[in-house]
Backbone as a chain_set.jsonl record, in Angstrom:
{"seq": "MEYIIRKIKPEETGVLDTFLYEAIFIPEGVEAPPREIINLPELRVYVDGFGSRTGDIAFVAEANGIVVGAVWVRIMDDYGHLDDETPSFAISLLKEYRNYGIGTELMKAMLNELRDCGYKQSSLAVQKQNYAVKMYKKVGFQIIDENEEEYIMVCKL", "coords": {"N": [[0.845, -1.181, 0.0], [0.716, 2.077, -1.001], [1.388, 5.212, 0.38], [1.434, 8.529, 1.766], [2.633, 10.426, 4.534], [1.776, 13.404, 5.986], [1.726, 16.816, 7.24], [-1.389, 18.177, 8.24], [-3.331, 20.33, 6.174], [-4.413, 23.692, 6.74], [-6.937, 24.188, 5.567], [-8.035, 21.695, 5.499], [-8.948, 20.794, 7.947], [-11.589, 20.19, 8.559], [-11.947, 17.55, 7.846], [-11.332, 16.133, 10.064], [-13.64, 15.612, 11.494], [-14.717, 13.352, 10.214], [-12.752, 11.475, 10.868], [-12.874, 11.543, 13.609], [-15.311, 10.292, 14.064], [-14.662, 7.781, 12.984], [-12.812, 7.017, 14.86], [-14.189, 6.053, 16.981], [-14.487, 3.295, 18.942], [-15.916, 0.269, 18.123], [-17.113, -2.529, 19.454], [-16.984, -5.995, 18.435], [-19.922, -7.245, 17.002], [-21.538, -5.233, 17.961], [-23.758, -2.622, 17.216], [-22.962, 0.172, 15.192], [-22.858, 3.53, 16.402], [-25.048, 6.336, 15.58], [-23.885, 8.755, 13.179], [-24.178, 11.321, 14.153], [-23.393, 11.282, 16.765], [-20.92, 12.413, 17.117], [-21.405, 15.024, 17.631], [-21.751, 15.416, 20.289], [-20.863, 17.221, 23.239], [-18.624, 16.197, 24.697], [-17.186, 14.955, 22.721], [-16.828, 16.876, 20.743], [-14.821, 18.443, 21.744], [-12.464, 17.457, 20.758], [-12.194, 18.391, 18.146], [-13.37, 20.927, 17.56], [-12.692, 24.137, 16.381], [-10.141, 23.399, 15.634], [-6.68, 23.854, 15.27], [-6.562, 26.382, 16.113], [-5.535, 26.637, 18.629], [-2.634, 26.739, 20.746], [-0.495, 24.022, 20.463], [-2.171, 22.413, 18.96], [-1.849, 19.962, 16.696], [-1.661, 18.149, 13.703], [-1.449, 15.272, 11.613], [-1.882, 13.701, 8.458], [-2.63, 10.72, 6.617], [-2.221, 9.987, 3.286], [-3.499, 8.412, 0.481], [-3.559, 7.495, -2.864], [-4.371, 10.081, -3.513], [-6.358, 10.714, -1.676], [-7.37, 11.505, 1.683], [-6.799, 9.174, 4.098], [-6.403, 8.581, 6.701], [-5.86, 9.934, 10.003], [-4.013, 11.583, 12.545], [-4.136, 13.371, 15.488], [-3.332, 15.856, 17.921], [-4.075, 17.557, 20.929], [-4.164, 19.868, 23.566], [-6.362, 19.266, 25.907], [-9.373, 18.827, 27.821], [-10.066, 15.889, 27.908], [-10.912, 12.372, 27.637], [-8.438, 11.174, 28.102], [-7.019, 13.066, 29.511], [-4.322, 14.468, 31.28], [-2.83, 16.695, 32.288], [-2.369, 20.271, 31.887], [-0.201, 20.54, 30.22], [0.183, 18.373, 28.685], [-0.293, 16.905, 25.632], [-3.137, 15.302, 24.233], [-3.873, 12.363, 22.404], [-5.592, 11.605, 19.337], [-6.601, 9.274, 16.95], [-7.282, 7.731, 13.829], [-8.244, 5.583, 11.127], [-9.663, 5.146, 7.872], [-11.756, 2.334, 7.507], [-11.021, 0.439, 5.471], [-8.327, 0.872, 5.192], [-6.974, 0.007, 7.34], [-4.695, -1.994, 9.292], [-2.387, -2.02, 7.73], [-0.142, -0.891, 8.675], [-0.194, 1.835, 8.634], [-1.323, 3.367, 10.69], [0.551, 3.007, 12.75], [2.744, 4.332, 11.625], [1.703, 6.924, 11.442], [1.434, 7.472, 14.179], [4.15, 7.387, 14.989], [5.174, 9.557, 13.516], [3.827, 11.681, 14.737], [4.71, 11.449, 17.422], [7.447, 11.993, 17.074], [7.259, 14.645, 16.179], [6.136, 15.873, 18.452], [8.224, 15.499, 20.29], [10.173, 17.077, 19.021], [8.961, 19.535, 19.366], [9.292, 19.941, 22.015], [7.696, 18.792, 23.986], [7.101, 16.815, 26.921], [5.688, 14.512, 27.383], [2.912, 12.501, 26.191], [-0.578, 11.657, 26.009], [-3.309, 9.269, 26.039], [-6.598, 7.847, 25.849], [-8.013, 4.644, 25.77], [-10.251, 2.084, 24.831], [-10.342, -0.982, 26.574], [-10.814, -3.299, 25.079], [-10.003, -2.635, 22.552], [-8.204, -3.286, 19.643], [-6.082, -1.642, 19.044], [-4.58, -1.127, 21.297], [-2.333, -2.728, 21.475], [-0.72, -1.679, 19.406], [-0.305, 0.912, 20.383], [1.251, 0.362, 22.622], [3.477, -0.693, 21.316], [4.594, 1.571, 20.098], [5.469, 2.959, 22.265], [3.768, 3.756, 24.354], [2.534, 3.474, 27.707], [0.49, 1.841, 30.103], [-1.004, 3.724, 32.593], [-3.138, 4.079, 34.214], [-6.466, 2.888, 34.827], [-9.924, 2.217, 34.209], [-13.118, 0.643, 34.497], [-13.694, 0.254, 31.762], [-11.66, 1.431, 30.149], [-8.181, 2.096, 29.333], [-5.804, 4.43, 30.513], [-3.181, 5.84, 28.909], [0.287, 6.677, 28.639], [2.945, 8.207, 26.911], [6.249, 8.711, 27.352], [8.321, 11.277, 26.277]], "CA": [[0.0, 0.0, 0.0], [1.495, 3.306, -1.078], [0.751, 6.354, 1.032], [2.358, 9.501, 2.332], [2.201, 11.056, 5.774], [2.108, 14.818, 5.926], [0.949, 17.676, 8.131], [-2.682, 18.566, 7.697], [-3.408, 21.707, 5.697], [-5.469, 24.392, 7.488], [-8.246, 24.058, 4.921], [-8.479, 20.298, 5.591], [-9.269, 20.377, 9.313], [-12.95, 19.64, 8.592], [-11.873, 16.101, 7.684], [-11.189, 15.52, 11.382], [-14.957, 15.085, 11.893], [-14.794, 11.979, 9.695], [-11.85, 10.599, 11.619], [-13.397, 11.469, 14.974], [-16.316, 9.217, 14.036], [-13.953, 6.518, 12.753], [-12.044, 6.684, 16.056], [-15.063, 5.428, 17.979], [-14.299, 1.846, 18.929], [-17.17, -0.484, 18.128], [-16.801, -3.947, 19.665], [-17.583, -6.997, 17.552], [-21.317, -7.569, 17.273], [-22.264, -4.064, 18.455], [-24.126, -1.731, 16.122], [-22.3, 1.475, 15.233], [-23.761, 4.634, 16.757], [-25.284, 7.256, 14.458], [-22.793, 9.712, 12.963], [-24.456, 12.521, 14.945], [-22.776, 11.161, 18.09], [-19.743, 13.289, 17.205], [-21.846, 16.359, 18.04], [-21.79, 15.509, 21.752], [-19.796, 18.124, 23.715], [-17.413, 15.478, 25.106], [-16.441, 14.59, 21.521], [-16.487, 18.099, 20.001], [-13.577, 18.991, 22.302], [-11.36, 16.955, 19.949], [-12.081, 18.983, 16.812], [-13.87, 22.296, 17.388], [-11.661, 25.17, 16.299], [-8.815, 22.788, 15.558], [-5.676, 24.682, 14.632], [-6.601, 27.719, 16.722], [-4.896, 26.614, 19.947], [-1.251, 26.284, 20.85], [-0.456, 22.583, 20.704], [-2.975, 21.682, 17.98], [-0.984, 19.424, 15.645], [-2.29, 17.007, 13.029], [-0.886, 14.659, 10.42], [-2.795, 12.821, 7.74], [-2.091, 9.748, 5.672], [-2.89, 10.171, 2.002], [-3.27, 7.332, -0.493], [-4.301, 7.729, -4.108], [-4.925, 11.423, -3.532], [-7.397, 10.963, -0.663], [-6.946, 11.372, 3.079], [-7.312, 7.878, 4.563], [-6.17, 8.468, 8.134], [-5.407, 11.152, 10.666], [-3.625, 11.581, 13.957], [-4.066, 14.746, 15.94], [-3.178, 16.068, 19.352], [-4.562, 18.83, 21.438], [-4.225, 19.927, 25.023], [-7.8, 19.384, 26.126], [-9.928, 18.064, 28.93], [-10.735, 14.75, 27.286], [-10.858, 11.136, 28.414], [-7.061, 10.866, 28.468], [-6.387, 14.281, 30.039], [-3.454, 14.365, 32.459], [-2.577, 18.04, 32.79], [-2.443, 21.282, 30.832], [1.025, 20.541, 29.421], [0.283, 17.084, 27.999], [-1.229, 16.738, 24.527], [-3.878, 14.036, 24.133], [-3.942, 11.817, 21.058], [-6.732, 10.984, 18.654], [-6.111, 8.684, 15.698], [-8.119, 6.722, 13.186], [-8.1, 5.346, 9.692], [-10.821, 4.548, 7.227], [-11.692, 0.882, 7.752], [-10.32, -0.333, 4.432], [-6.905, 1.179, 5.22], [-6.419, -0.465, 8.608], [-3.844, -3.19, 9.278], [-1.298, -1.894, 6.763], [0.96, -0.195, 9.323], [-0.341, 3.286, 8.469], [-1.553, 3.937, 12.015], [1.838, 3.026, 13.451], [3.568, 5.397, 11.04], [1.115, 8.189, 11.879], [1.797, 7.651, 15.592], [5.576, 7.708, 15.056], [5.355, 10.917, 13.009], [3.36, 12.612, 15.753], [5.611, 11.397, 18.578], [8.66, 12.731, 16.689], [6.907, 16.068, 16.16], [5.974, 16.325, 19.84], [9.585, 15.585, 20.838], [10.812, 18.246, 18.415], [8.31, 20.73, 19.915], [9.682, 20.068, 23.407], [6.776, 18.183, 24.953], [7.721, 15.786, 27.758], [4.884, 13.285, 27.324], [1.597, 12.603, 25.572], [-1.484, 10.695, 26.63], [-4.512, 8.863, 25.316], [-7.492, 6.889, 26.49], [-8.397, 3.633, 24.794], [-11.035, 1.011, 25.411], [-9.525, -2.169, 26.812], [-11.027, -4.289, 24.012], [-9.558, -2.111, 21.268], [-6.991, -3.929, 19.117], [-5.02, -0.652, 18.925], [-3.774, -1.098, 22.522], [-1.053, -3.365, 21.128], [0.046, -0.727, 18.609], [0.115, 2.007, 21.261], [2.379, -0.142, 23.409], [4.604, -0.868, 20.406], [5.239, 2.853, 19.815], [6.027, 3.511, 23.492], [2.803, 4.111, 25.401], [2.395, 2.555, 28.839], [-0.735, 2.013, 30.881], [-0.738, 4.332, 33.902], [-4.373, 4.04, 34.99], [-7.546, 2.236, 34.112], [-11.217, 2.077, 34.858], [-13.753, -0.597, 34.057], [-13.736, 0.117, 30.307], [-10.536, 1.958, 29.383], [-6.847, 2.358, 29.856], [-5.175, 5.728, 30.269], [-1.818, 5.5, 28.542], [1.209, 7.805, 28.485], [4.224, 7.978, 26.249], [7.282, 9.679, 27.734], [9.047, 11.698, 25.091]], "C": [[0.885, 1.237, 0.0], [0.702, 4.441, -0.462], [1.845, 7.311, 1.474], [1.757, 10.015, 3.641], [2.689, 12.492, 5.714], [1.295, 15.587, 6.952], [-0.366, 18.032, 7.437], [-2.604, 20.019, 7.23], [-4.552, 22.402, 6.448], [-6.86, 24.219, 6.877], [-8.807, 22.629, 4.989], [-9.005, 19.908, 6.966], [-10.691, 19.837, 9.461], [-12.974, 18.124, 8.452], [-11.747, 15.398, 9.037], [-12.528, 15.025, 11.924], [-15.113, 13.634, 11.443], [-13.957, 11.046, 10.549], [-12.205, 10.529, 13.095], [-14.439, 10.351, 15.049], [-15.632, 7.857, 13.873], [-13.157, 6.071, 13.976], [-12.883, 6.011, 17.141], [-14.922, 3.916, 17.858], [-15.653, 1.159, 19.057], [-16.825, -1.962, 18.275], [-17.549, -4.847, 18.679], [-19.02, -7.264, 17.973], [-22.154, -6.41, 17.804], [-22.544, -3.146, 17.265], [-23.435, -0.379, 16.295], [-23.303, 2.565, 15.61], [-24.014, 5.519, 15.537], [-24.146, 8.278, 14.375], [-22.961, 10.975, 13.818], [-23.832, 12.461, 16.337], [-21.576, 12.098, 18.235], [-20.118, 14.716, 17.582], [-21.972, 16.508, 19.551], [-20.621, 16.381, 22.225], [-18.507, 17.397, 24.098], [-16.602, 14.965, 23.915], [-16.032, 15.826, 20.715], [-15.172, 18.709, 20.488], [-12.362, 18.568, 21.46], [-11.139, 17.765, 18.663], [-12.511, 20.437, 16.683], [-12.729, 23.306, 17.412], [-10.262, 24.621, 16.146], [-7.877, 23.67, 14.733], [-5.601, 26.067, 15.252], [-5.894, 27.785, 18.069], [-3.432, 26.208, 19.836], [-1.288, 24.79, 21.16], [-1.359, 21.773, 19.8], [-2.052, 21.258, 16.84], [-1.702, 18.236, 15.022], [-1.474, 16.575, 11.82], [-1.972, 13.827, 9.768], [-1.986, 11.831, 6.906], [-2.919, 9.899, 4.404], [-2.5, 9.023, 1.079], [-4.142, 7.613, -1.703], [-5.018, 9.075, -4.113], [-6.035, 11.694, -2.535], [-6.831, 10.751, 0.741], [-7.626, 10.118, 3.641], [-7.124, 7.668, 6.059], [-5.694, 9.787, 8.698], [-4.998, 10.848, 12.091], [-3.546, 13.044, 14.353], [-3.969, 14.791, 17.447], [-3.651, 17.461, 19.695], [-4.463, 18.758, 22.947], [-5.674, 20.255, 25.352], [-8.218, 18.53, 27.309], [-10.765, 16.93, 28.348], [-10.578, 13.53, 28.178], [-9.448, 10.802, 28.888], [-6.308, 12.025, 29.097], [-5.568, 13.994, 31.297], [-3.252, 15.723, 33.101], [-2.564, 18.999, 31.6], [-1.152, 21.442, 30.031], [1.154, 19.286, 28.573], [-0.75, 16.983, 26.88], [-1.855, 15.338, 24.549], [-4.016, 13.651, 22.663], [-5.353, 11.444, 20.634], [-6.166, 10.457, 17.341], [-7.165, 7.75, 15.146], [-7.801, 6.666, 11.696], [-9.443, 4.89, 9.145], [-10.666, 3.029, 7.3], [-10.855, 0.114, 6.731], [-8.816, -0.072, 4.392], [-6.25, 0.745, 6.527], [-5.6, -1.739, 8.377], [-2.797, -3.198, 8.164], [-0.091, -1.19, 7.372], [0.858, 1.32, 9.238], [-0.532, 3.959, 9.824], [-0.271, 4.046, 12.814], [2.71, 4.16, 12.926], [3.021, 6.778, 11.39], [1.516, 8.488, 13.325], [3.266, 8.064, 15.717], [5.843, 9.139, 14.588], [4.949, 11.937, 14.069], [4.279, 12.616, 16.968], [6.915, 12.136, 18.284], [8.402, 14.235, 16.697], [6.783, 16.618, 17.575], [7.324, 16.465, 20.539], [10.271, 16.852, 20.334], [10.243, 19.555, 18.965], [8.591, 20.907, 21.408], [8.711, 19.517, 24.436], [7.482, 17.045, 25.686], [6.994, 14.446, 27.677], [3.61, 13.573, 26.546], [0.73, 11.504, 26.163], [-2.607, 10.319, 25.669], [-5.339, 7.958, 26.206], [-7.93, 5.919, 25.409], [-9.197, 2.541, 25.504], [-10.186, -0.255, 25.47], [-9.648, -3.201, 25.695], [-10.44, -3.874, 22.668], [-8.23, -2.756, 20.855], [-5.82, -2.954, 19.036], [-4.144, -0.564, 20.178], [-2.382, -1.651, 22.227], [-0.15, -2.397, 20.352], [0.544, 0.424, 19.478], [1.304, 1.578, 22.118], [3.631, -0.24, 22.548], [5.329, 0.45, 20.13], [5.686, 3.58, 21.084], [5.054, 3.938, 24.575], [2.753, 3.03, 26.47], [1.105, 2.871, 29.581], [-0.364, 2.601, 32.239], [-1.966, 4.318, 34.805], [-5.415, 3.304, 34.169], [-8.825, 2.344, 34.919], [-11.849, 0.813, 34.292], [-13.624, -0.826, 32.552], [-12.453, 0.509, 29.585], [-9.227, 1.989, 30.15], [-6.523, 3.826, 29.586], [-3.702, 5.393, 30.047], [-1.001, 6.77, 28.331], [2.443, 7.336, 27.747], [5.16, 9.088, 26.679], [8.096, 10.001, 26.5], [10.464, 12.064, 25.456]], "O": [[1.706, 1.421, 0.898], [-0.486, 4.616, -0.735], [3.02, 6.951, 1.547], [0.54, 10.032, 3.823], [3.856, 12.76, 5.43], [0.299, 15.085, 7.473], [-0.432, 18.168, 6.215], [-1.895, 20.833, 7.821], [-5.556, 21.763, 6.76], [-7.849, 24.117, 7.603], [-9.941, 22.393, 4.573], [-9.472, 18.782, 7.137], [-10.966, 19.095, 10.404], [-13.924, 17.479, 8.895], [-12.023, 14.203, 9.143], [-12.551, 14.102, 12.738], [-15.587, 12.79, 12.203], [-14.4, 9.956, 10.911], [-11.869, 9.552, 13.765], [-14.442, 9.561, 15.993], [-15.99, 6.894, 14.551], [-12.858, 4.886, 14.122], [-12.342, 5.466, 18.104], [-15.2, 3.334, 16.81], [-16.426, 1.433, 19.975], [-16.308, -2.58, 17.344], [-18.609, -4.489, 18.166], [-19.303, -7.482, 19.151], [-23.345, -6.576, 18.069], [-21.678, -2.925, 16.418], [-23.338, 0.144, 17.405], [-24.459, 2.526, 15.188], [-23.264, 5.453, 14.563], [-23.528, 8.616, 15.384], [-21.972, 11.622, 14.163], [-23.751, 13.482, 17.02], [-21.251, 12.529, 19.342], [-19.235, 15.538, 17.829], [-22.266, 17.597, 20.046], [-19.52, 16.294, 21.681], [-17.415, 17.91, 23.856], [-15.446, 14.579, 24.084], [-14.985, 15.813, 20.068], [-14.49, 19.407, 19.737], [-11.342, 19.258, 21.459], [-10.021, 17.818, 18.15], [-12.052, 21.124, 15.769], [-11.915, 23.329, 18.335], [-9.291, 25.295, 16.488], [-8.229, 24.159, 13.66], [-4.688, 26.838, 14.956], [-5.675, 28.875, 18.598], [-3.046, 25.441, 18.954], [-2.04, 24.354, 22.031], [-1.325, 20.544, 19.859], [-1.534, 22.101, 16.107], [-2.284, 17.414, 15.73], [-0.893, 17.393, 11.107], [-2.867, 13.313, 10.438], [-0.833, 12.072, 6.548], [-4.149, 9.935, 4.443], [-1.321, 8.707, 0.919], [-5.324, 7.931, -1.571], [-6.122, 9.202, -4.641], [-6.606, 12.785, -2.533], [-5.938, 9.93, 0.954], [-8.852, 10.013, 3.66], [-7.623, 6.694, 6.623], [-5.19, 10.646, 7.975], [-5.561, 9.974, 12.751], [-2.961, 13.859, 13.641], [-4.447, 13.904, 18.154], [-3.629, 18.388, 18.885], [-4.659, 17.695, 23.537], [-6.15, 21.365, 25.112], [-7.497, 17.627, 27.733], [-11.994, 16.998, 28.301], [-10.163, 13.641, 29.332], [-9.277, 10.213, 29.955], [-5.083, 11.976, 29.207], [-6.046, 13.369, 32.243], [-3.472, 15.894, 34.3], [-2.727, 18.584, 30.453], [-1.025, 22.382, 29.246], [2.12, 19.14, 27.824], [-1.952, 16.977, 27.147], [-1.193, 14.342, 24.841], [-4.245, 14.498, 21.799], [-6.184, 11.03, 21.442], [-5.348, 11.117, 16.699], [-7.857, 7.061, 15.895], [-7.188, 7.562, 11.116], [-10.258, 4.317, 9.868], [-9.559, 2.508, 7.168], [-10.072, -0.762, 7.097], [-8.1, -0.728, 3.635], [-5.095, 1.083, 6.787], [-5.796, -2.455, 7.395], [-2.373, -4.261, 7.711], [0.882, -0.917, 6.67], [1.744, 2.021, 9.726], [0.044, 5.018, 10.073], [-0.028, 5.054, 13.479], [3.345, 4.869, 13.707], [3.796, 7.708, 11.613], [1.889, 9.614, 13.655], [3.589, 8.986, 16.465], [6.644, 9.852, 15.193], [5.64, 12.934, 14.277], [4.595, 13.684, 17.494], [7.436, 12.834, 19.154], [9.235, 15.007, 17.17], [7.274, 17.71, 17.863], [7.551, 17.419, 21.284], [10.869, 17.602, 21.106], [10.945, 20.564, 19.026], [8.18, 21.903, 22.004], [8.882, 19.748, 25.633], [8.361, 16.391, 25.125], [7.59, 13.387, 27.872], [3.272, 14.726, 26.278], [1.234, 10.542, 26.743], [-2.818, 10.96, 24.64], [-4.848, 7.384, 27.178], [-8.188, 6.316, 24.273], [-8.87, 2.131, 26.617], [-9.423, -0.56, 24.554], [-8.683, -3.904, 25.396], [-10.387, -4.683, 21.741], [-7.265, -2.767, 21.619], [-4.67, -3.389, 18.967], [-3.062, 0.021, 20.123], [-1.378, -1.101, 22.679], [1.049, -2.313, 20.62], [1.684, 0.864, 19.331], [2.248, 2.344, 22.312], [4.726, 0.094, 23.001], [6.547, 0.456, 19.947], [6.221, 4.686, 21.006], [5.478, 4.436, 25.618], [2.907, 1.842, 26.189], [0.689, 4.026, 29.67], [0.48, 2.056, 32.951], [-1.856, 4.521, 36.014], [-5.258, 3.121, 32.961], [-8.81, 2.535, 36.135], [-11.164, 0.003, 33.669], [-13.464, -1.963, 32.11], [-12.174, -0.022, 28.51], [-9.166, 1.921, 31.377], [-6.918, 4.387, 28.563], [-3.062, 4.751, 30.881], [-1.523, 7.8, 27.904], [2.919, 6.216, 27.936], [4.909, 10.263, 26.411], [8.512, 9.104, 25.766], [11.246, 12.449, 24.585]]}, "num_chains": 1, "name": "protein.A"}
């Protein structure tokens, strides 16, 4: 699979709505929620006004001229929030582009960017059943807390 990873263009930030929906983990046998779920305030925090805050950084994966994946970070009060100096991750790919290593490469690109920007760590929240837990560990995230459904993970930079 041929693709490129690049920084998102300011005029493309609307695509993050698509990837916010794609980031919702849906366990096997569970019906996907309606797309309108991304309008809930606890999810809008990931994308509203993206690019307007210090620390808003996004990369996309592009294949055949279309954006097929995105990783973005923001310092926000989300599920994986640690403090006001730690960017929280969001990442997803269109279903047909998963399991090709694109997500891992997006994560690595973002972690390198965060290091270059002087951040000390980054965080994320992920449902325990999500197959991506393995990938997050592979790129350096460690579980630091958990509740019944999710892990809170941190990557020291």
